[in-house]
N, C-alpha and C positions, 0 to 999 in steps of 0.2 A: 776147660770149656769156656769159662767166663772170660779168660784172657783172649781166646780166639774171637769171641763175640766183640770184645772191646777193639781188637785190631780191625775187624771188619767194619765196625761202626765208624771208627776214625779214618780208615783207609790206609793202605800201605803200598809201597812200591818196591820192586826188585831192582837193585842197582848193581851195575858192573863198574868196578874201579880198576883203572890200568895205569901203571907207572912204576917208579922205583919205590920199593918197600911199601906196598899197599897195606901191609899189616900195621905199620906205624900209623898210617892214616886212620885205620879202623880203631886202633887203641886210643888215638887222640879224640875221635868222635865219642867214644864211650866215656872218656874222662869229662867231656863237655856236657854229658847228660843226654846224648843222642841214643835212642833205643835201637839196637841192631840185633838181628837174629838170623838164623839159617845161613851162617857164613860158610862159603865153600871156595876152595882154590881151583880155578879153571885152568890156569897155566902159570908159568913163571911171570910174576909181576901183574897177575890178573886175579882179582877176588870178586866174588858175587855174594851179595847179602840183601836182606830185606830191611826196610826202614819205615817208620811211621810217617804218614803224610805230613803231620804237624812238625816233624823234626827236619824236614827238607831245608827250610831257611837256615837253620844252624849249620847243617852239613855243607851248604853252598859256601858259607863264609870260610869254613875250614879247607875245602878243596881248592879254593882260589889261592890260598896261602901255600898249599902243598905242591901245586903244579901237576896234580893228578888229572887224568881224563875220566870223566864220569858219563855213563850212558844209562838211561832209564829203560829197563827191559819190559816189565809188566806193571800194570796198575790194577789194583783190586780194592774192593770195599764199596760202601754205600755212597760216598761223595762222587766217585766216578760213575756209579750206576745212575745217580740223579742227573749228572751232566748228560749222559747218553739219552736219558728219557726226555730231557729238555729239548735236545736236538730233534728227536723223533716227533715230539709233540708239535714243535714248530714246523717241521716238515708236513705233518698231517694237516695242521691248520692252514698252511700255505697251499696245499693241494686242494683243500675244500674251498678256499677263497678263489683259487684259480678256476676250478670247475664251476663255481657260482658265477664268476665273471663271464666265462664262456657261454653258459646257459643264458645269462641275461643279454649278452651281446648278440647271441644267435637269434634272439627274439626281437631284435630291433631292426628297423629299416635303415639300410646304409646307402640307398640310392635307387634310381630307376633309369631305364634306358628306353628310348623311342626309336623305332625303325620304320622306314618307309614313308615318313611324313615330310611335307614341304616346310620351310621355315615358318610360314604363316600358320599352318595347321599345328605344327609342333608347339608354337607359342600358346595357342588356345588350349591345347591339350595339357600343357604344363600348368596353366592357370586352373583348370578343372582338377588336376591331380592334387595341386596344393590345397584347394578347397576341401577335397576329400580327407586330407590329412596325411597323405603319403609324402613324407619328407624325412631327411636324415635325422635319426634319433627317435622317431616315432615307434611305439610298441606295436608289433605286427598283430598281436591278438586283439587289439582294440580297434582295428580297421575292418571294413567290410570284407567279405570273402571275394576272391577274384571274379566269380560270376556276377556278383552284385556290382563290383567296380566296372566290369565290362559293360553292363547295362547302362550305368550312369554316364560313362564317357561317350558311349555310342549315341545316346539320346542328346547329349549336349553338343557334340561336334557334328554339325550338319554336313560339313564338307567330306566326311568320311563315310564310305559304304559299310565298312566293318573295322572294328578295333579289337584285336585279341589281347587278353591280359593273362600273364602267367607269373606266378611267384616262384622265383628261382633262388633258393637259399635266403639271403637277406636283401635281395633286390627284386624289384618288380620290372617285368619286361612288357612293353606295349608295342604291338605290331599294327601298323595302320595301312589300310587299303583305301585310297582316296577315290572319289568319284571321277570318272574320266569324262571331261567335257570336250566336245568337238571344237578345235581351235580354227578360227577363220584364217584363210590365207593372208599373208602379209600384204597390206596395201601400201604401195610405194608412191610417193608424190612425184610429179614430173621433176626431172633433174638432169643436169649435165655431169660429166666426170672431168675433173681438172687435175693437173699435176700437183702433188703435195709437196714436191721439192724439185730442185734442178737435177736433171738426169738425161741420159741418152737412152732412148727407147730400144730395148732389145727383143721383147716379145709382146704380141698383142693378140687378144682373143675377145672379140666384140660379140656379145650375146644379143643385146638390144641397143638400138641407137645408131648414130652415123659417125664413123671414125673420121677425124679431121687431121690426124697425124699419121706418120708412117714409121716403120722400124728404122733404127740408126739415125733418127732425127733428134736433135737437142731441144729439150723443152725446159722452160723456167717455171718456177713455182707459180701456180695460178693459171698456167696456159691451158686452153681447152683441148682435151684429148678425145672425148666422145660426146657428140651433141645429142640432146634429148629431143631435137626437132627432126621429124621424118616426113616424107611426102614431097610432092612437087611444090615448087615455089608458088606461093599464094594459097595453097591448100595444105599447109603444114599442120601436123599434129604434134602434141607434146606427149612424151612418154618418160618413164624412168629408165635412164640409160644404165645398162649393165655390161661390164667388161672387166677383164683382167689385163692390166698393163704392167709389164715388168721392165723396170728401168735400171740402168747402171749408174750408181751414185758414187761419188768420191768422198772419202772421209780422211781427215788428217788427225793423228793422235800424237801428242808430245808427252813423254813420260820419263821419269828419272828415278834413280835409287843410289844410296851410298854404296861404295865398294866394300865397306865393312859393316856387317849387321849383327845384331844380338838376337840369339834364339834361346828358347827354353826347352829343356829335356828332363826326363825322369832319371833319378839316380838308382832306382830299384829298391830303395828303402820305403817302407810304408807302415802305418799303424791303422788298425781297424777299430772303429767304434760301432758297437752292436746295440740295436734298439728293437723294441717291440712296438708296433703301431696299431692303434685302434682308430680307424678312419683317418682323420687329420691329426690325431694326437700321437706324438712320438715320445716313448719313455726309454731312456738309455739304461742299460743294465751291465754294460762292460766298457771299460776305458772311458772315464768321464772327462779326462783332461785333454787339452789341446796338445798336439805334438810339438816337440821342441825343435821343429825344423825352421830354418830361416825363411823358406818359401815352400809351399806345397799346393797341390790341387786335390779336390775332393770328387770322388766318383761314388755314386750310390747304387746299390744292388738290393732288390727286394724279392722275397720269396713269393710264390703263388700257391699257398697251402689251400687245399680243398678237401672236403669230406663228402663222399658219395656224389661227386660231381659238382658240389656247391663250394664256391669260394668262401673261406672262413673270414669272419669280420676282423680277425687279428692276423697280422703278418709280421715276419721278422725281416729286418733290413740291416745292411752293413754299409757304413760309410768308410770307404777306402781313402785314407789320407796319405797321398803319395808325395814324397819329397821331390822337389825340382831344383835344378840349378841352371844358371844362365851361362852361355858361352858365345863367343864371337867367331864369325866366319868372314874371311876375306875373299873377295871375288876378283878374278882377272877381268879385264875389259870384255873379252869374248864371252865369259860366263855371265857377266852382268847383262850384256846385250841379249843373250838367249832368254834370261829370266824376264827382262823387260818386254820382249816380243810376245812371250806367252801371256804376261799380265795384261798388256795392251789389247791383245786379241780377245781375252776373256771379258775385259771391260766393254769392248765394242759389242760383243755378242749380247751382253746384258742390256744394251740400249736398242738393239735391232729387233724387229718382229721375228717370231719363231721360224717363219718360212724363209727368211732372208738368207742369202748365201754369200759368204766372203770369197770372191773370185781370186784376187791376187793381193799381195802386200809388198811394198818396197820401202826400204829405209832411205829416207831423204837426207838425214843429217845425224852424225854421231859426235858428241862432245864429252870430254872428260875434264872436269874442273873442280878443284877443291875436294878430291877423292869422291866425286859424284859423277856417275855416268848418266847422260841424257841422250835420248834418241827421238827423232821425229819420223813417223811412219805414215805412208800413204796407202790407203786401202781402196780397192774396187769391189763394190758390193752390188748384187742383184737383189732387188726387192720390189714389192708392189707399191706403185706410186699413184694409183687412181684414188681420187678423193671426190666425194659428193659435193655438188653445188646446186641448190634448189633453183628451179626456174620460176622466177617471179613474173606475175602477169604484167605484160607491157614490155618484156624483154624482146 
């Protein structure tokens, strides 16, 4: 009985030894003072026995010399029990800390949103909100209740008819209904309409004023299109001319590109770095090191965890670090010209008004020099060319 208690107190392990003549290995262990018991033969060349935990270092030295294969099957005794208890206690403490952090974080303010407000009213509302103490990191239970906050902001913002306040999870939502003021009709000063650039007039629609040009007529920049003077000579009146004048304008674009270009692509290999985020704070918990790729791109994905419809203050994110490689592509002259035509057209669209229309395009020149293709393109574009010119007294 006392011997069993001693074994349990010190700890013991069931060992399986496999190799040639395992009996000789056991005898050698016994000669070296290693305590062995419950020896059993499992198969040819395989023995199973129990050994004290304190004798394992001695046995390791002997089996390295013998060439035997050793497997530890079972672990028993107080030392192993204490180890398991340490792991469980650490887990319990970790869980308590985690729950405490969640409870603390769920009672903090992580932000606010404002809907239905103009920039001016939104700025004033943000100032009042800050004075109340609603800011990231503030404790929600120390702030006024939503009804009280609604009364304060409604009294302070005179431009708003009503401001609704709702606490949704860890954020405050403000919905603003502004006062509707009757806007006065726009008062236009007397003016002419002149050409903003050289063009051929293709369409004209004059709403107010007197047209002084006709369709298919060439006009230069600054030429008068629609006059703000109306009435018979000697009794003329000045008005704000209104019209839509569509002109055909010519543009020329010169663009080039090398016939061999370098591109970047993904190899398909990637490493993921996992993090937990609390607001703007990111805490990594998996894969702390940078990838050993020569080049890589990073893509971030974040969860949207919520509880009962409320977004939780903590989220999990993954940084996907994807390996990239560079490769070169050679273009023929025809392929390069197609690429340049598309690129030049997109560049021109970026400079034109949204309502402008590219009517035609013609390549004027193609040049291949030093493995570089250059082209010159002519465009015919239809766009609005009317531009205001105030009528100054005395004109």
